[in-house]
Rosetta silent file (secondary structure, phi, psi, omega in degrees, C-alpha in Angstrom):
SEQUENCE: MITELSKQTRLIRWSNLHSTILLAVCTAILLLSWPIELLLGSAASSFAWFVVRGQGNWPSIAQFGPANAVTLFRLLLIFSLATFTHRPDLIILLALLVLCLDGVDGWLARKFDCASEFGEYFDKETDAFFMLVLCWLIALDQRLGLWILLPGLMRYVFVCFLMIAKPPTYKEQQTTTGKVVFVVTILALISCFTDYPAIYRPLALAITLLLSYSFIASIRLIYRPARDDA
SCORE:     score description
SCORE:     0.000 S_00000001
   1 L     0.000  136.642  176.621   17.992   22.777    8.177 S_00000001
   2 L   -76.615  126.729  178.412   14.811   20.571    8.310 S_00000001
   3 L   -70.885  160.534  166.422   14.440   18.852   11.742 S_00000001
   4 H   -63.110  -32.166 -178.914   13.507   15.134   11.943 S_00000001
   5 H   -69.158  -36.576 -179.332   10.385   16.021   13.619 S_00000001
   6 H   -76.483  -25.523  172.859    9.273   18.411   10.766 S_00000001
   7 H   -58.782  -46.510  178.488   10.399   15.739    8.235 S_00000001
   8 H   -65.063  -38.120 -179.935    8.117   13.252    9.889 S_00000001
   9 H   -64.027  -40.216  178.035    5.271   15.658   10.078 S_00000001
  10 H   -71.763  -30.384  179.769    5.450   16.370    6.380 S_00000001
  11 H   -66.827  -41.533  177.492    5.610   12.664    5.505 S_00000001
  12 H   -57.567  -51.604 -178.093    2.575   12.071    7.797 S_00000001
  13 H   -55.946  -45.059  177.777    0.644   14.974    6.078 S_00000001
  14 H   -64.249  -45.627  179.838    1.464   13.539    2.680 S_00000001
  15 H   -56.081  -49.805  176.987    0.360   10.102    3.695 S_00000001
  16 H   -56.527  -47.424  179.405   -2.960   11.415    5.079 S_00000001
  17 H   -66.058  -42.386  179.053   -3.655   13.297    1.887 S_00000001
  18 H   -56.268  -48.735 -177.973   -2.595   10.365   -0.428 S_00000001
  19 H   -64.902  -42.653 -176.324   -4.913    8.041    1.472 S_00000001
  20 H   -64.000  -44.750 -177.362   -7.787   10.507    1.354 S_00000001
  21 H   -55.294  -56.481 -175.247   -7.364   11.181   -2.369 S_00000001
  22 H   -69.478  -35.985  174.905   -7.196    7.403   -3.308 S_00000001
  23 H   -59.929  -45.917  178.366  -10.094    6.482   -1.014 S_00000001
  24 H   -66.555  -41.025 -179.861  -12.192    9.242   -2.626 S_00000001
  25 H   -65.530  -40.487  171.792  -11.284    8.365   -6.108 S_00000001
  26 H   -58.783  -44.461  174.371  -12.152    4.619   -5.375 S_00000001
  27 H   -64.023  -34.510  179.527  -15.489    5.736   -4.077 S_00000001
  28 H   -68.100  -42.192 -176.561  -16.135    7.778   -7.120 S_00000001
  29 H   -66.399  -43.263  175.284  -15.283    4.890   -9.375 S_00000001
  30 H   -58.199  -48.329 -173.252  -17.674    2.642   -7.436 S_00000001
  31 H   -83.919  -37.143 -174.627  -20.587    5.039   -7.349 S_00000001
  32 H  -107.490   -1.856  174.262  -20.203    6.873  -10.633 S_00000001
  33 L    65.010   30.322  173.349  -18.728    4.055  -12.677 S_00000001
  34 L   -70.507  152.091 -174.302  -15.606    6.129  -13.503 S_00000001
  35 L   -69.828  151.728  174.939  -12.723    4.462  -15.366 S_00000001
  36 L   -61.141  -14.943 -179.309   -9.860    3.001  -13.457 S_00000001
  37 H   -74.474  -16.047  174.414   -7.430    5.246  -15.158 S_00000001
  38 H   -62.189  -43.785  170.155   -8.613    7.972  -12.862 S_00000001
  39 H   -59.794  -48.807 -176.452   -7.194    6.037   -9.910 S_00000001
  40 H   -60.407  -47.734  175.928   -3.984    5.466  -11.743 S_00000001
  41 H   -54.180  -49.017 -178.108   -3.688    9.053  -12.701 S_00000001
  42 H   -60.131  -45.240  179.682   -4.386   10.271   -9.092 S_00000001
  43 H   -69.020  -38.436  173.914   -1.851    7.900   -7.626 S_00000001
  44 H   -52.665  -54.657 -176.478    0.776    8.799  -10.180 S_00000001
  45 H   -56.496  -43.925 -177.240    0.382   12.510   -9.453 S_00000001
  46 H   -62.225  -59.122 -177.891    0.503   11.871   -5.684 S_00000001
  47 H   -56.148  -36.078  176.347    3.597    9.659   -5.829 S_00000001
  48 H   -62.286  -52.154  173.570    5.289   12.124   -8.229 S_00000001
  49 H   -57.865  -39.167 -175.383    4.857   15.018   -5.715 S_00000001
  50 H   -62.887  -41.714 -177.800    5.994   12.848   -2.973 S_00000001
  51 H   -76.502  -55.926 -169.043    9.325   11.889   -4.727 S_00000001
  52 H   -68.186  -48.167 -171.759   10.058   15.352   -6.443 S_00000001
  53 L   -86.460   -6.844 -179.793    8.931   17.639   -3.625 S_00000001
  54 L   -97.755   20.588 -178.820   10.157   15.356   -0.909 S_00000001
  55 H   -51.518  -42.625 -178.008   13.843   15.770   -1.854 S_00000001
  56 H   -65.418  -13.020  175.825   14.679   17.217    1.560 S_00000001
  57 H   -96.763    0.547  174.587   13.533   13.952    3.103 S_00000001
  58 L   -56.037  163.680  166.394   15.851   11.737    0.960 S_00000001
  59 L   -47.548  -40.552  175.970   18.698    9.821    2.649 S_00000001
  60 E  -149.586  154.921 -168.402   20.901   12.698    1.558 S_00000001
  61 L   -63.252  -36.245 -176.631   19.919   15.860   -0.311 S_00000001
  62 L  -106.498   17.860  179.387   21.753   14.777   -3.493 S_00000001
  63 E  -140.180  118.270  179.023   21.097   11.068   -3.314 S_00000001
  64 L   -71.605  -40.967  177.655   17.823    9.264   -3.910 S_00000001
  65 L   102.282  141.955  175.139   19.542    5.990   -2.746 S_00000001
  66 H   -62.836  -32.956 -179.172   19.445    2.534   -4.247 S_00000001
  67 H   -63.470  -42.866  177.451   16.809    1.251   -2.008 S_00000001
  68 H   -68.162  -24.262  179.656   14.400    4.041   -3.034 S_00000001
  69 H   -69.409  -43.526  179.795   15.337    3.423   -6.767 S_00000001
  70 H   -66.767  -39.832 -177.142   14.218   -0.219   -6.366 S_00000001
  71 H   -63.884  -45.685  177.995   11.020    0.890   -4.624 S_00000001
  72 H   -55.161  -49.102 -178.972   10.417    3.330   -7.611 S_00000001
  73 H   -55.573  -45.452  174.482   10.968    0.530  -10.097 S_00000001
  74 H   -60.095  -38.434  174.863    8.382   -1.518   -8.249 S_00000001
  75 H   -59.841  -46.694 -178.803    5.989    1.288   -8.278 S_00000001
  76 H   -63.403  -42.791  179.121    6.356    1.636  -12.152 S_00000001
  77 H   -62.070  -31.248 -174.318    5.771   -2.178  -12.534 S_00000001
  78 H   -77.349  -28.136  174.863    2.611   -1.853  -10.457 S_00000001
  79 H   -72.815  -34.003 -177.519    1.292    0.793  -12.788 S_00000001
  80 H   -71.836  -14.178  176.009    2.056   -1.341  -15.754 S_00000001
  81 H   -49.079  -46.459 -175.467   -0.091   -4.113  -14.260 S_00000001
  82 H   -64.387  -12.848  179.728   -3.215   -2.230  -15.456 S_00000001
  83 H   -81.735  -11.284 -168.418   -2.099   -2.515  -19.071 S_00000001
  84 H  -119.568   47.290  178.991   -2.346   -6.393  -18.995 S_00000001
  85 L   -60.547  -34.890 -173.891   -6.059   -6.581  -17.962 S_00000001
  86 L  -100.717    9.312 -178.164   -6.522   -9.450  -20.488 S_00000001
  87 L  -129.827   72.971 -179.017   -3.460  -11.201  -19.848 S_00000001
  88 H   -58.597  -20.240  174.605   -3.590  -12.757  -16.414 S_00000001
  89 H   -75.671  -32.447  177.651   -0.362  -14.765  -17.008 S_00000001
  90 H   -77.298  -29.012  175.014    1.535  -11.601  -17.452 S_00000001
  91 H   -64.966  -39.406 -178.637   -0.056  -10.083  -14.384 S_00000001
  92 H   -65.869  -40.916  176.060    0.976  -13.057  -12.304 S_00000001
  93 H   -66.518  -44.659  177.706    4.663  -12.835  -13.511 S_00000001
  94 H   -60.637  -47.884 -174.123    4.820   -8.957  -12.949 S_00000001
  95 H   -63.273  -46.244  175.128    3.172   -9.288   -9.462 S_00000001
  96 H   -52.111  -48.781  175.959    5.487  -11.988   -8.518 S_00000001
  97 H   -58.533  -43.586 -176.447    8.537   -9.791   -9.645 S_00000001
  98 H   -68.980  -25.392 -178.643    7.163   -6.857   -7.657 S_00000001
  99 H   -78.493  -35.587  175.593    6.722   -8.998   -4.621 S_00000001
 100 H   -68.296  -30.244 -169.955   10.364  -10.455   -4.882 S_00000001
 101 H   -78.608  -13.698 -165.638   11.827   -6.897   -5.364 S_00000001
 102 H   -71.608  -29.766 -179.194    9.935   -5.894   -2.217 S_00000001
 103 H   -82.528  -23.417 -178.428   12.638   -7.631   -0.061 S_00000001
 104 H   -67.752  -37.104 -175.959   15.425   -6.150   -2.153 S_00000001
 105 H   -75.701  -32.375  179.657   14.971   -2.533   -1.297 S_00000001
 106 H   -70.930  -41.944  177.965   15.049   -3.187    2.479 S_00000001
 107 H   -59.338  -45.421 -179.264   18.272   -5.209    2.015 S_00000001
 108 H   -68.447  -31.955  176.985   19.979   -2.374    0.078 S_00000001
 109 H   -61.643  -38.060  175.077   18.858    0.136    2.652 S_00000001
 110 H   -73.799  -36.501 -178.734   20.623   -1.809    5.279 S_00000001
 111 H   -71.862  -41.390  177.299   23.602   -2.698    3.309 S_00000001
 112 L   -95.363   14.007 -172.403   24.396    0.853    2.146 S_00000001
 113 L    41.350   56.876  178.956   23.043    2.453    5.415 S_00000001
 114 L  -124.292   31.261  175.273   20.698    4.609    3.630 S_00000001
 115 L   -70.544  145.865  173.913   17.421    3.829    5.649 S_00000001
 116 L  -159.851  165.370  179.367   15.213    6.793    6.231 S_00000001
 117 H   -58.101  -35.081 -177.800   11.779    7.934    7.160 S_00000001
 118 H   -66.198  -47.115 -173.526   11.122    8.844    3.456 S_00000001
 119 H   -65.663  -33.786  178.716   12.091    5.302    2.398 S_00000001
 120 H   -66.762  -44.828  179.150    9.887    3.743    4.967 S_00000001
 121 H   -71.678  -40.417 -177.448    6.765    5.743    3.932 S_00000001
 122 H   -57.539  -54.944  178.164    7.679    5.201    0.140 S_00000001
 123 H   -48.763  -55.943 -173.850    7.956    1.448    0.788 S_00000001
 124 H   -74.902  -25.823  176.244    4.750    0.998    2.755 S_00000001
 125 H   -83.992  -25.095  165.418    2.697    3.172    0.520 S_00000001
 126 H   -65.114  -41.481 -176.993    3.944    1.319   -2.553 S_00000001
 127 H   -70.491  -36.774  177.290    3.079   -1.908   -0.925 S_00000001
 128 H   -67.837  -40.720  179.036   -0.499   -0.596   -0.078 S_00000001
 129 H   -62.867  -38.605  174.494   -0.974    0.626   -3.669 S_00000001
 130 H   -55.759  -49.343 -179.280    0.136   -2.722   -4.971 S_00000001
 131 H   -62.289  -41.512  178.314   -2.442   -4.584   -2.974 S_00000001
 132 H   -59.170  -49.378 -175.684   -5.180   -1.891   -4.133 S_00000001
 133 H   -63.617  -45.419 -179.347   -4.333   -2.405   -7.843 S_00000001
 134 H   -60.012  -41.079  178.240   -4.426   -6.168   -7.638 S_00000001
 135 H   -70.243  -35.642  171.628   -7.845   -6.030   -5.963 S_00000001
 136 H   -63.060  -43.116  174.127   -9.172   -3.752   -8.483 S_00000001
 137 H   -57.952  -32.165 -179.107   -7.974   -5.856  -11.344 S_00000001
 138 H   -74.597  -43.441 -174.978   -9.563   -8.879   -9.813 S_00000001
 139 H   -80.043  -35.847 -179.172  -12.921   -7.092   -9.426 S_00000001
 140 H   -61.625  -39.078 -178.247  -12.719   -5.556  -12.873 S_00000001
 141 L   -80.487   -2.193 -178.545  -12.138   -8.960  -14.430 S_00000001
 142 L    58.624   32.414  178.369  -15.141  -10.211  -12.403 S_00000001
 143 L   -80.629  -33.265  172.302  -13.162  -13.057  -10.951 S_00000001
 144 L  -137.199  166.721  176.481  -14.668  -12.074   -7.527 S_00000001
 145 L   -72.454  175.476 -178.248  -17.272   -9.719   -6.349 S_00000001
 146 H   -56.342  -19.270 -172.727  -16.682   -6.133   -5.292 S_00000001
 147 H   -64.335  -18.536 -179.407  -16.052   -7.284   -1.741 S_00000001
 148 H   -66.608  -17.317  177.096  -12.456   -8.174   -2.826 S_00000001
 149 H   -63.921  -21.220 -177.448  -11.779   -4.417   -2.810 S_00000001
 150 H   -59.039  -42.350  171.680  -11.996   -4.487    0.917 S_00000001
 151 H   -60.567  -35.997 -175.539   -8.248   -5.762    1.458 S_00000001
 152 H   -77.437  -29.311 -179.387   -6.957   -3.099   -0.960 S_00000001
 153 H   -93.093  -18.551 -171.173   -8.912   -0.247    0.689 S_00000001
 154 H   -54.605  -42.471 -179.806   -8.563   -1.265    4.361 S_00000001
 155 H   -63.848  -45.848  172.862   -5.207    0.566    4.942 S_00000001
 156 H   -57.905  -38.295  165.954   -6.501    3.686    3.469 S_00000001
 157 H   -58.588  -38.035 -172.769   -9.535    3.614    5.565 S_00000001
 158 H   -75.120  -36.740  172.466   -7.374    3.020    8.601 S_00000001
 159 H   -58.528  -42.248 -174.088   -5.171    6.015    7.687 S_00000001
 160 H   -77.748  -20.392  179.653   -8.187    8.219    7.300 S_00000001
 161 H   -73.928  -42.690  179.665   -9.588    6.954   10.587 S_00000001
 162 H   -61.133  -39.921 -174.394   -6.380    7.964   12.393 S_00000001
 163 H   -68.290  -35.653 -175.603   -6.463   11.353   10.836 S_00000001
 164 H   -83.544  -41.632 -176.133  -10.016   12.086   11.732 S_00000001
 165 H   -70.253  -28.059 -169.690  -10.213   10.223   15.298 S_00000001
 166 L    39.734   74.369  177.137   -6.829   11.656   16.386 S_00000001
 167 L   -72.792  174.425  170.119   -6.056    8.810   18.770 S_00000001
 168 L   -51.181  158.751 -176.959   -3.369    8.791   21.320 S_00000001
 169 L   -34.790  117.482 -172.878    0.275    9.070   20.128 S_00000001
 170 L  -149.883  134.936  174.904    0.526    6.438   17.417 S_00000001
 171 L  -133.633  129.966  179.353    3.092    5.588   14.669 S_00000001
 172 L   -61.962  141.250  179.303    2.681    2.799   12.121 S_00000001
 173 L  -127.018  132.048  170.350    5.525    0.286   12.755 S_00000001
 174 L   -81.407  109.272  179.581    6.729   -2.252   10.013 S_00000001
 175 L  -108.350  163.109  178.565    6.943   -5.547   11.772 S_00000001
 176 H   -69.913  -21.755  171.922    7.987   -8.892   10.639 S_00000001
 177 H   -64.803  -50.631  179.820    4.428  -10.215   11.340 S_00000001
 178 H   -53.257  -43.921  171.826    3.143   -7.496    9.221 S_00000001
 179 H   -57.624  -42.218  177.289    5.435   -8.425    6.445 S_00000001
 180 H   -63.475  -38.556  179.548    4.449  -11.992    6.598 S_00000001
 181 H   -77.697  -24.608  173.696    0.801  -11.206    6.382 S_00000001
 182 H   -67.039  -47.750 -174.029    1.408   -8.769    3.476 S_00000001
 183 H   -65.220  -42.063 -178.904    3.242  -11.479    1.452 S_00000001
 184 H   -62.872  -38.624  177.595    0.550  -14.153    2.291 S_00000001
 185 H   -59.017  -49.523 -172.681   -2.136  -11.508    1.131 S_00000001
 186 H   -71.106  -37.348  177.278   -0.409  -10.659   -2.033 S_00000001
 187 H   -66.104  -31.789 -176.045    0.205  -14.407   -2.907 S_00000001
 188 H   -78.572  -34.669  175.690   -3.512  -15.171   -2.228 S_00000001
 189 H   -70.250  -34.084 -178.373   -4.574  -12.126   -4.610 S_00000001
 190 H   -68.111  -34.114  176.650   -2.095  -13.369   -7.221 S_00000001
 191 H   -70.579  -12.258  170.221   -3.775  -16.786   -7.175 S_00000001
 192 H   -64.245  -16.249 -177.294   -6.978  -15.100   -8.215 S_00000001
 193 H  -100.825   11.938  171.509   -5.619  -14.791  -11.771 S_00000001
 194 L   -86.700 -178.912 -178.112   -5.151  -18.537  -12.086 S_00000001
 195 L  -109.582   34.745 -179.277   -7.993  -20.736  -13.554 S_00000001
 196 L  -132.890   72.122 -176.894   -8.702  -22.488  -10.303 S_00000001
 197 H   -60.226  -25.974  175.694  -11.597  -20.504   -8.552 S_00000001
 198 H   -61.136  -24.699  179.628  -12.258  -23.470   -6.183 S_00000001
 199 H   -93.210  -55.627 -169.148   -8.755  -22.651   -4.647 S_00000001
 200 H   -77.571  -22.659 -177.181   -8.549  -18.810   -4.819 S_00000001
 201 H   -73.466  -42.813  179.158  -12.039  -17.926   -3.765 S_00000001
 202 H   -71.246  -28.253  178.715  -11.779  -19.367   -0.334 S_00000001
 203 H   -68.298  -38.887 -174.929   -8.132  -18.066    0.002 S_00000001
 204 H   -68.377  -41.787 -179.233   -9.324  -14.473   -1.053 S_00000001
 205 H   -65.816  -45.465  176.433  -12.116  -14.708    1.628 S_00000001
 206 H   -53.547  -53.144 -176.143   -9.710  -15.928    4.283 S_00000001
 207 H   -71.821  -17.593  176.027   -7.236  -13.063    3.841 S_00000001
 208 H   -72.093  -42.601  174.687  -10.163  -10.492    3.725 S_00000001
 209 H   -68.767  -28.836  179.374  -11.406  -11.814    7.179 S_00000001
 210 H   -76.688  -38.755  173.115   -7.862  -11.844    8.533 S_00000001
 211 H   -65.077  -33.097  178.605   -7.211   -8.311    7.419 S_00000001
 212 H   -71.471  -35.413  172.493  -10.592   -7.163    8.829 S_00000001
 213 H   -65.565  -39.610  178.611   -9.656   -8.754   12.080 S_00000001
 214 H   -68.349  -35.342 -179.026   -6.178   -7.118   12.115 S_00000001
 215 H   -65.159  -50.092 -178.675   -7.944   -3.683   11.331 S_00000001
 216 H   -69.046  -35.961 -177.447  -10.193   -4.091   14.351 S_00000001
 217 H   -65.921  -41.988 -176.175   -7.405   -5.354   16.597 S_00000001
 218 H   -63.707  -42.795  177.989   -5.153   -2.367   15.650 S_00000001
 219 H   -58.104  -46.790 -177.288   -7.966    0.129   16.707 S_00000001
 220 H   -60.928  -38.987  178.594   -8.315   -1.714   19.856 S_00000001
 221 H   -65.369  -37.042 -174.051   -4.591   -1.645   20.650 S_00000001
 222 H   -61.839  -37.397 -169.270   -4.455    2.059   19.800 S_00000001
 223 H  -106.405   -6.849  178.464   -7.247    2.854   22.461 S_00000001
 224 H   -59.925  -50.948 -176.044   -6.377    0.197   25.109 S_00000001
 225 H   -57.448  -34.789 -178.150   -3.793    2.271   26.956 S_00000001
 226 H   -69.746  -34.794 -176.326   -6.329    5.128   27.332 S_00000001
 227 H   -76.903  -33.453 -177.633   -9.019    2.766   28.656 S_00000001
 228 H   -67.847  -41.215 -173.783   -6.525    1.073   30.979 S_00000001
 229 H   -73.318  -30.720 -178.532   -5.360    4.425   32.407 S_00000001
 230 L   -78.403    0.000    0.000   -8.994    5.583   32.931 S_00000001
């Protein structure tokens, strides 16, 4: 029987590998002008491995669970966003649908008592990929400069930092504040597909600065106990 500790270890290892792959692919796209399809294919392969090979981490061995099913549907919608690069109106509608469904999976997990470590990782990695895809679509459509990729890449940089730096015991926690920041960020990114640059440019810059501050603050919080003890 797989212990809870070994399950969590396997999920963390996948998250680390997933973040490393996507960060490396994004770097290659930027430096070598490779097509965005490479990112989509890499992410699809990584998520497929996570879902299929992670069966032992499901709420129950034989049940994927309604909450994870909604998350999977959200993920498929996110991949479909890239097919509407010349239809910003459809991107806005699909992105809003993905954002609305983000609250449904959590509600289903609580209602049917099927919350799990697997579902937690699945949800937050889907959220991170959602943000990354929106940022790439904005950059490719030249609505903003390449700096808009920073919000989408920040979480992957953070995960890779934790993997390399090996700070004191740390586990990402999904908090209400974090969810609010995520929703505000996504709404700001969605606004970038409208025809009002005078509105979405300052919004996009504001959320980029906000997430940069959050990134730095998170690192400080991780190491503060160690400095206080010293």
